[in-house]
KOLFITOR-520759 format. One line per 8 residues: number of its first residue (from 1); their letters; for each residue x, y, z of C-alpha. Coordinates in steps of 0.05 Angstrom, whole numbers, plus 5000, padded with zeros to 4 digits. Layout:
NUM) a) X:Y:Z  ...
This chain:
1) xxxxxxxx) 7858:7755:1908  7871:7779:1836  7911:7838:1862  7952:7793:1909  7969:7747:1850  7987:7809:1809  8033:7834:1863  8067:7766:1872
9) xxxxxxxx) 8076:7763:1796  8110:7831:1794  8154:7813:1853  8178:7747:1823  8187:7779:1754  8233:7834:1779  8274:7795:1831  8323:7773:1778
17) xxxxxxxx) 8340:7845:1762  8347:7871:1833  8412:7899:1860  8427:7912:1933  8427:7985:1956  8428:8014:2026  8404:8073:2068  8446:8121:2109
25) xxxxxxxx) 8412:8165:2160  8435:8215:2213  8423:8283:2243  8459:8350:2244  8463:8397:2305  8498:8462:2323  8545:8471:2382  8485:8480:2429
33) xxxxxxxx) 8454:8414:2405  8400:8452:2368  8377:8414:2305  8398:8448:2240  8349:8445:2182  8363:8458:2109  8435:8432:2114  8461:8404:2048
41) xxxxxxxx) 8484:8331:2056  8528:8319:1995  8552:8248:1979  8614:8237:1936  8655:8176:1912  8722:8171:1947  8757:8145:1885  8747:8206:1840
49) xxxxxxxx) 8705:8255:1882  8648:8246:1832  8582:8273:1858  8529:8221:1876  8470:8258:1906  8447:8313:1954  8394:8312:2008  8374:8366:2058
57) xxxxxxxx) 8361:8360:2132  8290:8367:2158  8268:8415:2212  8291:8366:2266  8360:8361:2234  8350:8291:2207  8369:8267:2137  8364:8203:2097
65) xxxxxxxx) 8408:8181:2038  8374:8122:2002  8391:8078:1943  8466:8076:1959  8506:8019:1930  8566:7986:1964  8630:8026:1962  8674:8080:1992
73) xxxxxxxx) 8644:8149:1997  8652:8214:2035  8598:8260:2061  8606:8336:2059  8557:8375:2103  8546:8448:2086  8507:8503:2120  8513:8578:2116
81) xxxxxxxx) 8553:8609:2174  8581:8540:2194  8646:8504:2179  8640:8448:2127  8640:8378:2157  8671:8320:2120  8664:8246:2138  8692:8185:2102
89) xxxxxxxx) 8646:8124:2102  8647:8053:2077  8579:8027:2056  8568:7952:2066  8498:7955:2096  8447:8006:2119  8469:8044:2181  8461:8107:2223
97) xxxxxxxx) 8516:8159:2227  8529:8187:2298  8501:8257:2308  8540:8309:2268  8557:8374:2304  8575:8435:2263  8618:8492:2288  8604:8565:2274
105) xxxxxxxx) 8651:8593:2221  8699:8650:2236  8669:8720:2232  8726:8744:2187  8694:8749:2119  8755:8717:2086  8744:8655:2129  8668:8650:2123
113) xxxxxxxx) 8648:8586:2087  8594:8598:2036  8550:8537:2041  8498:8508:1995  8427:8533:2009  8360:8503:1992  8335:8542:1932  8265:8572:1932
121) xxxxxxxx) 8253:8535:1866  8283:8468:1844  8272:8430:1778  8262:8354:1775  8245:8307:1717  8170:8310:1730  8158:8369:1776  8181:8436:1803
129) xxxxxxxx) 8194:8438:1879  8182:8503:1918  8210:8511:1989  8171:8565:2027  8223:8572:2082  8273:8598:2031  8232:8663:2024  8223:8707:2085
137) xxxxxxxx) 8161:8740:2055  8126:8673:2066  8137:8678:2142  8071:8679:2178  8032:8674:2114  7987:8617:2093  7990:8564:2039  7947:8604:1990
145) xxxxxxxx) 7993:8664:1995  8054:8618:1984  8021:8590:1921  8011:8660:1894  8087:8669:1897  8102:8602:1863  8125:8602:1790  8068:8595:1740
153) xxxxxxxx) 8014:8595:1795  7961:8650:1800  7898:8657:1842  7841:8693:1808  7789:8740:1839  7745:8680:1856  7800:8644:1894  7810:8593:1838
161) xxxxxxxx) 7881:8566:1831  7909:8571:1760  7972:8537:1735  8001:8572:1674  7934:8605:1663  7894:8540:1664  7841:8522:1716  7828:8451:1740
169) xxxxxxxx) 7887:8443:1787  7882:8384:1836  7911:8401:1905  7941:8345:1947  7967:8346:2019  8024:8297:2032  8006:8259:1968  7934:8256:1993
177) xxxxxxxx) 7878:8293:1958  7854:8353:1997  7782:8333:1981  7766:8407:1973  7754:8456:1917  7726:8525:1905  7712:8567:1966  7725:8510:2015
185) xxxxxxxx) 7794:8496:1986  7810:8571:1987  7789:8576:2061  7828:8513:2080  7892:8538:2047  7884:8603:2085  7885:8563:2151  7949:8525:2134
193) xxxxxxxx) 8010:8564:2159  8068:8570:2111  8115:8550:2168  8084:8481:2170  8100:8467:2097  8163:8429:2079  8156:8441:2004  8106:8447:1948
201) xxxxxxxx) 8111:8402:1886  8081:8432:1822  8068:8379:1769  8040:8400:1701  8042:8327:1680  8038:8284:1743  8061:8211:1741  8011:8155:1733
209) xxxxxxxx) 8012:8143:1808  7970:8206:1817  7897:8209:1799  7884:8234:1728  7838:8286:1759  7863:8357:1749  7863:8385:1679  7920:8434:1693
217) xxxxxxxx) 7961:8386:1736  7973:8372:1809  8000:8415:1866  8024:8372:1924  8036:8407:1991  8083:8367:2036  8074:8381:2111  8134:8376:2156
225) xxxxxxxx) 8141:8312:2196  8195:8291:2245  8238:8228:2246  8271:8239:2314  8263:8203:2380  8238:8238:2443  8186:8292:2456  8194:8355:2416
233) xxxxxxxx) 8157:8403:2372  8149:8474:2347  8100:8530:2352  8086:8593:2312  8044:8654:2328  8027:8704:2273  7985:8768:2272  7966:8805:2209
241) xxxxxxxx) 7947:8878:2211  7906:8907:2154  7836:8936:2146  7809:8870:2172  7858:8833:2217  7875:8760:2220  7919:8710:2258  7949:8643:2240
249) xxxxxxxx) 7976:8600:2297  8003:8530:2301  8029:8478:2350  8062:8413:2327  8081:8358:2376  8118:8293:2364  8135:8236:2410  8176:8178:2383
257) xxxxxxxx) 8200:8120:2425  8219:8050:2405  8163:8023:2360  8112:8078:2371  8108:8146:2340  8055:8196:2362  8041:8264:2332  7991:8320:2340
265) xxxxxxxx) 7981:8383:2299  7936:8441:2317  7922:8502:2274  7877:8558:2300  7862:8629:2283  7815:8680:2254  7811:8721:2191  7775:8779:2158
273) xxxxxxxx) 7774:8809:2089  7734:8853:2043  7720:8865:1969  7694:8930:1941  7664:8910:1874  7632:8953:1820  7595:8921:1762  7569:8958:1701
281) xxxxxxxx) 7522:8930:1648  7501:8968:1586  7440:8939:1549  7437:8953:1474  7384:8956:1420  7388:8915:1356  7426:8973:1323  7476:8972:1382
289) xxxxxxxx) 7451:9038:1409  7445:9044:1485  7377:9021:1512  7391:9024:1587  7446:9014:1639  7456:8978:1705  7509:9003:1754  7520:8963:1817
297) xxxxxxxx) 7565:8971:1877  7574:8909:1920  7614:8915:1985  7632:8846:2013  7655:8836:2085  7679:8767:2105  7703:8742:2173  7713:8674:2204
305) xxxxxxxx) 7753:8631:2251  7781:8562:2245  7806:8503:2286  7842:8447:2252  7869:8388:2291  7902:8323:2272  7927:8265:2315  7960:8202:2291
313) xxxxxxxx) 8001:8141:2310  8051:8099:2272  8068:8030:2301  8128:7992:2275  8109:7918:2275  8180:7902:2253  8237:7933:2214  8197:7921:2151
321) xxxxxxxx) 8124:7930:2171  8086:7991:2196  8014:8005:2212  7983:8072:2228  7919:8110:2239  7904:8185:2237  7843:8227:2253  7832:8298:2230
329) xxxxxxxx) 7778:8348:2250  7768:8416:2218  7715:8467:2235  7709:8536:2205  7648:8581:2219  7645:8644:2177  7601:8703:2160  7592:8742:2096
337) xxxxxxxx) 7556:8808:2091  7542:8840:2023  7513:8909:2014  7489:8919:1942  7464:8983:1911  7444:8983:1837  7424:9042:1794  7382:9030:1732
345) xxxxxxxx) 7384:9086:1680  7350:9097:1613  7386:9112:1548  7391:9186:1566  7425:9169:1632  7365:9188:1675  7354:9147:1739  7295:9100:1731
353) xxxxxxxx) 7303:9056:1791  7348:9043:1851  7353:8973:1878  7383:8957:1946  7400:8887:1969  7428:8871:2039  7453:8800:2042  7479:8760:2101
361) xxxxxxxx) 7506:8689:2098  7525:8651:2161  7564:8587:2145  7587:8529:2186  7636:8477:2160  7661:8413:2191  7707:8360:2162  7723:8293:2194
369) xxxxxxxx) 7775:8247:2163  7799:8179:2186  7858:8145:2152  7887:8076:2166  7946:8044:2130  7993:7985:2127  8062:7988:2095  8111:7930:2086
377) xxxxxxxx) 8182:7934:2059  8197:7876:2013  8273:7884:2011  8329:7932:2027  8325:7964:1958  8264:8006:1973  8212:7957:1946  8148:7959:1986
385) xxxxxxxx) 8073:7948:1985  8022:7992:2021  7947:7993:2033  7908:8055:2053  7835:8066:2071  7800:8133:2082  7733:8156:2106  7719:8230:2096
393) xxxxxxxx) 7656:8267:2116  7639:8340:2103  7580:8376:2133  7563:8448:2121  7505:8496:2130  7492:8563:2099  7437:8606:2128  7422:8663:2080
401) xxxxxxxx) 7381:8726:2087  7367:8771:2027  7332:8838:2038  7311:8871:1972  7284:8942:1963  7265:8976:1898  7256:9052:1893  7232:9093:1834
409) xxxxxxxx) 7265:9155:1807  7232:9196:1862  7262:9151:1916  7194:9122:1933  7193:9050:1955  7155:9010:1903  7173:8939:1924  7205:8901:1981
417) xxxxxxxx) 7215:8828:1998  7254:8784:2044  7284:8718:2020  7308:8667:2072  7349:8607:2052  7375:8545:2088  7427:8505:2050  7452:8443:2086
425) xxxxxxxx) 7502:8398:2051  7535:8332:2066  7588:8295:2027  7616:8227:2046  7676:8195:2012  7699:8123:2020  7767:8108:1989  7816:8049:1988
433) xxxxxxxx) 7880:8040:1949  7940:7994:1946  8008:8014:1918  8066:7969:1899  8138:7992:1887  8194:7948:1862  8266:7973:1857  8300:7940:1798
441) xxxxxxxx) 8370:7934:1772  8406:7994:1743  8370:8050:1780  8302:8027:1754  8236:8025:1790  8168:7996:1776  8104:8022:1809  8034:7994:1804
449) xxxxxxxx) 7969:8003:1842  7894:7997:1847  7843:8044:1876  7768:8051:1887  7730:8113:1911  7656:8121:1925  7628:8191:1936  7557:8207:1960
457) xxxxxxxx) 7530:8278:1963  7465:8306:1991  7452:8380:1979  7388:8416:1996  7363:8488:1987  7302:8511:2025  7279:8582:2007  7219:8624:2028
465) xxxxxxxx) 7198:8694:2007  7164:8746:2051  7124:8802:2017  7079:8849:2057  7087:8807:2120  7064:8743:2085  7115:8686:2079  7108:8632:2027
473) xxxxxxxx) 7154:8576:2004  7195:8593:1942  7193:8529:1902  7230:8560:1843  7293:8568:1886  7282:8507:1932  7314:8442:1912  7345:8377:1935
481) xxxxxxxx) 7400:8344:1895  7430:8274:1908  7493:8253:1871  7532:8188:1874  7598:8173:1839  7642:8111:1837  7712:8112:1806  7755:8050:1798
489) xxxxxxxx) 7827:8058:1773  7892:8021:1762  7961:8045:1742  8031:8021:1724  8093:8066:1721  8165:8050:1703  8227:8095:1711  8300:8083:1697
497) xxxxxxxx) 8367:8118:1686  8410:8100:1626  8475:8138:1631  8458:8211:1622  8386:8195:1605  8327:8189:1652  8263:8156:1627  8195:8149:1659
505) xxxxxxxx) 8129:8126:1629  8063:8103:1657  7991:8087:1642  7930:8098:1685  7860:8073:1671  7797:8100:1705  7725:8076:1700  7671:8123:1726
513) xxxxxxxx) 7598:8111:1742  7553:8167:1766  7480:8181:1782  7445:8247:1797  7375:8258:1824  7339:8324:1831  7279:8314:1876  7218:8351:1855
521) xxxxxxxx) 7171:8397:1893  7104:8432:1880  7129:8466:1817  7189:8426:1796  7186:8354:1771  7235:8299:1790  7294:8292:1743  7353:8244:1742
529) xxxxxxxx) 7412:8224:1699  7463:8168:1697  7529:8164:1661  7589:8118:1656  7655:8125:1618  7724:8094:1616  7789:8131:1599  7863:8117:1592
537) xxxxxxxx) 7915:8168:1614  7987:8157:1589  8047:8196:1616  8117:8199:1588  8181:8235:1612  8252:8237:1587  8311:8277:1614  8383:8281:1592
545) xxxxxxxx) 8446:8314:1617  8481:8344:1556  8550:8345:1588  8589:8303:1638  8588:8358:1690  8512:8360:1691  8510:8434:1676  8462:8428:1617
553) xxxxxxxx) 8398:8388:1621  8338:8376:1576  8269:8352:1599  8208:8330:1559  8140:8307:1586  8072:8288:1560  8008:8271:1597  7934:8264:1586
561) xxxxxxxx) 7889:8290:1641  7815:8295:1661  7778:8348:1701  7711:8325:1728  7659:8378:1748  7655:8402:1820  7600:8363:1855  7561:8427:1870
569) xxxxxxxx) 7568:8451:1798  7526:8392:1775  7471:8415:1822  7418:8457:1786  7408:8503:1847  7394:8576:1834  7424:8625:1884  7406:8699:1880
577) xxxxxxxx) 7453:8757:1893  7398:8808:1880  7335:8813:1838  7376:8817:1774  7436:8771:1788  7434:8695:1797  7483:8638:1804  7463:8568:1783
585) xxxxxxxx) 7493:8499:1771  7492:8456:1708  7475:8381:1710  7494:8375:1637  7568:8388:1649  7616:8340:1615  7686:8322:1640  7745:8360:1612
593) xxxxxxxx) 7802:8325:1576  7870:8354:1561  7935:8336:1526  7995:8370:1558  8066:8373:1531  8128:8408:1559  8200:8416:1534  8250:8450:1580
601) xxxxxxxx) 8324:8466:1585  8362:8475:1650  8430:8508:1659  8464:8488:1725  8395:8487:1756  8401:8563:1757  8365:8580:1692  8306:8539:1668
609) xxxxxxxx) 8269:8552:1603  8205:8514:1587  8159:8512:1526  8091:8483:1543  8029:8467:1502  7959:8444:1523  7899:8425:1482  7835:8424:1524
617) xxxxxxxx) 7767:8398:1502  7703:8414:1540  7740:8458:1590  7696:8479:1648  7693:8554:1657  7646:8605:1687  7598:8626:1632  7554:8688:1634
625) xxxxxxxx) 7487:8699:1601  7436:8755:1597  7362:8735:1594  7310:8791:1595  7359:8837:1630  7373:8783:1683  7445:8762:1693  7460:8687:1701
633) xxxxxxxx) 7527:8658:1720  7536:8583:1712  7592:8534:1696  7594:8512:1624  7637:8471:1575  7682:8509:1528  7690:8465:1466  7763:8479:1452
641) xxxxxxxx) 7819:8516:1489  7893:8520:1472  7952:8545:1513  8023:8556:1487  8071:8585:1537  8145:8601:1543  8173:8610:1614  8241:8627:1641
649) xxxxxxxx) 8262:8624:1714  8330:8640:1742  8362:8630:1811  8428:8667:1821  8476:8673:1880  8501:8742:1861  8543:8745:1924  8550:8707:1989
657) xxxxxxxx) 8500:8754:2019  8453:8765:1959  8408:8715:1922  8364:8734:1862  8304:8695:1836  8269:8714:1770  8209:8685:1734  8173:8706:1672
665) xxxxxxxx) 8121:8673:1627  8089:8691:1561  8028:8650:1540  7986:8650:1477  7914:8629:1495  7854:8613:1452  7781:8596:1468  7729:8573:1417
673) xxxxxxxx) 7658:8549:1431  7584:8558:1420  7561:8601:1479  7485:8607:1487  7465:8653:1429  7536:8676:1416  7600:8649:1385  7661:8651:1432
681) xxxxxxxx) 7726:8662:1395  7776:8697:1440  7852:8699:1437  7905:8736:1475  7976:8741:1500  7982:8733:1576  8046:8756:1609  8069:8744:1681
689) xxxxxxxx) 8134:8764:1715  8162:8761:1786  8227:8778:1821  8254:8761:1891  8315:8792:1923  8343:8758:1986  8396:8791:2029  8435:8758:2087
697) xxxxxxxx) 8463:8812:2132  8498:8769:2184  8483:8755:2257  8418:8721:2239  8388:8779:2199  8355:8767:2131  8314:8811:2084  8270:8793:2024
705) xxxxxxxx) 8242:8842:1973  8197:8813:1920  8148:8836:1867  8103:8807:1813  8063:8835:1755  8017:8811:1700  7985:8843:1640  7912:8839:1617
713) xxxxxxxx) 7894:8765:1618  7846:8731:1570  7804:8677:1604  7746:8651:1561  7692:8705:1564  7733:8749:1610  7789:8799:1600  7821:8808:1668
721) xxxxxxxx) 7860:8872:1677  7933:8869:1697  7964:8892:1763  8029:8889:1803  8048:8880:1876  8110:8889:1920  8125:8850:1985  8180:8859:2037
729) xxxxxxxx) 8202:8813:2094  8254:8818:2151  8276:8760:2195  8320:8755:2258  8342:8688:2288  8344:8688:2365  8353:8640:2423  8414:8606:2391
737) xxxxxxxx) 8375:8590:2328  8317:8557:2362  8269:8615:2348  8259:8671:2299  8220:8736:2293  8195:8757:2224  8161:8820:2200  8132:8821:2130
745) xxxxxxxx) 8090:8870:2090  8049:8850:2029  8024:8893:1972  8055:8954:2005  8030:9001:1950  7960:8970:1951  7961:8959:1876  7930:8889:1873
753) xxxxxxxx) 7863:8896:1838  7810:8854:1805  7784:8892:1744  7759:8865:1678  7712:8863:1619  7658:8810:1604  7652:8793:1530  7603:8753:1487
761) xxxxxxxx) 7538:8776:1521  7478:8783:1475  7465:8858:1463  7502:8874:1527  7569:8904:1546  7594:8893:1617  7655:8907:1660  7676:8906:1733
769) xxxxxxxx) 7729:8934:1780  7745:8915:1851  7793:8927:1909  7816:8876:1961  7844:8876:2031  7912:8857:2003  7958:8908:2038  7980:8884:2106
777) xxxxxxxx) 8036:8879:2157  8048:8812:2192  8089:8795:2255  8109:8722:2266  8145:8687:2323  8168:8615:2314  8201:8570:2365  8228:8498:2364
785) xxxxxxxx) 8234:8459:2429  8253:8391:2455  8311:8343:2449  8314:8284:2402  8354:8230:2367  8343:8192:2302  8282:8149:2291  8249:8115:2232
793) xxxxxxxx) 8214:8151:2175  8140:8158:2178  8086:8138:2129  8062:8196:2087  8009:8168:2041  7935:8154:2040  7878:8122:2003  7848:8190:1991
801) xxxxxxxx) 7837:8214:1920  7823:8277:1881  7749:8278:1900  7761:8327:1957  7788:8375:1905  7718:8375:1875  7681:8398:1938  7663:8470:1924
809) x) 7635:8521:1973
């Protein structure tokens, strides 16, 4: 009731300021009635030809121009290899333009019309937008590989997504949280074909509408949806050849008629990969002389398959009201085999012991998600109210087998054991939110909303050890951990345009209650903890065009963020890799807070320069400790971290047949903290650069050549060695533009590596080097089918929140 009164209050308050605007929609086809995507729909004033706005057609050829005031305009439609199309219109109300049909341009180069193209990277006031289809090398790849090519985004050796060198990125799908993190997020992004992605929005400082979760910001992946009537769809088949092969396949179907819209998406495939990892540890005496050494080779083989399906329905109750429901099922069984061989030597380098560990993990993963929503348009200006409810359930199992053998210097077996582990896990998330948008006078908008999320987790580890044929429970490794968390939040956000200035500011408040219980066993006592905290998260943006032509733009943003621990990281489980290496959780983890500022300059949206600064307290990082020659890896809080970066990206149309994209970033990083018995105080200069060359050869042929490189990167305790890669892609459009064949090769020189040094270990020096299955050749076939006409836009929001980003495998 309070929220209803609040909504009515906002509605009545802003009605006096409202001004009528309208929507114009339509669709663009070629001479064979095939929908044309990525056409530029440019709107101009008839009086002085002043530019109003640009939108691009979707995959089904549809477009929507919204927020248009009364007046006389003309539309100019541009697409490469087609003749420009111009249409005068008089806007008195919202309406649909009859289907637009473009004609092929003349083949004489002097008559070819060079049309506007969707850039691979586009800058907006609060985000950077990446369009995967604009880069051929993305053909047949997956979402994780696309992110690796995005500006400022890197993926480390553990699959963690970093934004400008910072961890804690929240990943959303269609403005909904992915509800995944860690290994599960990495695996899901590998199953999401790049061809199904409309664009990716990278937000260092997301608006208040988004959850404050995500210390480094938010990456929102928008999946393609259709707005056309009829039955139609698209399919894609991709096969990747490397040392371990993989395949990504998709089928998307849409049926829209009258008041009903039905859709179904199916993704299926398999994958395989490997990592050849070498770890070296050198144990020192008090005088820093060598005491002993530990040299380990770990060969990891991973394989799996996946099936991801989603069905949904939107029902239009009226021109203003829509309800909908969607169900998603994901399943992904996988296997991981690890062969470890460790050599222990004395100070003289003589072999003392050889340790062999053969590990096998068999995982199952299942995700069920149900979403229901209601959306109501309050006026023709774009004002609306919506309510979303989600139920998400994750179930996973992990059956582990560890075989350990220890041999002396004479290769005589001195010890052997077998450790079996069963690790079932279940996470349930209940979420509900309501969002209100009011369009005000003078290109202003007010957003407000409420949200509540309850998360319940149940993780168990059941281990047993077999020695000499006798099996006993291992209570030191066995555990059961229950964790409940309840987050309630509210936000308000206001944006406006004042001449050449754009302003946006918001405030989000979140109140968190949590409880954790570790159930005891024969050797471990029950333990529990409860916490509660409230936080405010302001955001502020300002942009200005420095000249009347809009060639020079300045942007400033500030935001405060939080990064809560992964659910599993709070679990004090201990998981062995071998007899000397263990991974464990940390129930004492605190949430991370950060202040993020960015100042950028844009020249004709071709060259963008950004200066960014982040101050992070209690940042969550992997921390490493040596205890009695045993190696422990656990998440820990780093007291203070600072990031100062300067980035430049450029997008140039060198010729009608040649586009060039450049990106480079230089970051000063600093980490300071107490770290077990040591003091962490590390600084460094991290450099990243990438280049993409795109060539259009005519008759449907396109070629991309891209590369990226980075220097040695400082990350808390770690110094990660630099590397570079080169990718190539070729595309040919066939079947009158309805289909395409793409061939792409990644890391053609096989130079992508994962090498580094571990610092701040007590009386220990350590380093590692590794090789991945990164070199591959991929063949992709894509085809669009069906006939269609314009229909209404679909709902693309949800009550889901960032909790799924915190589910870690």
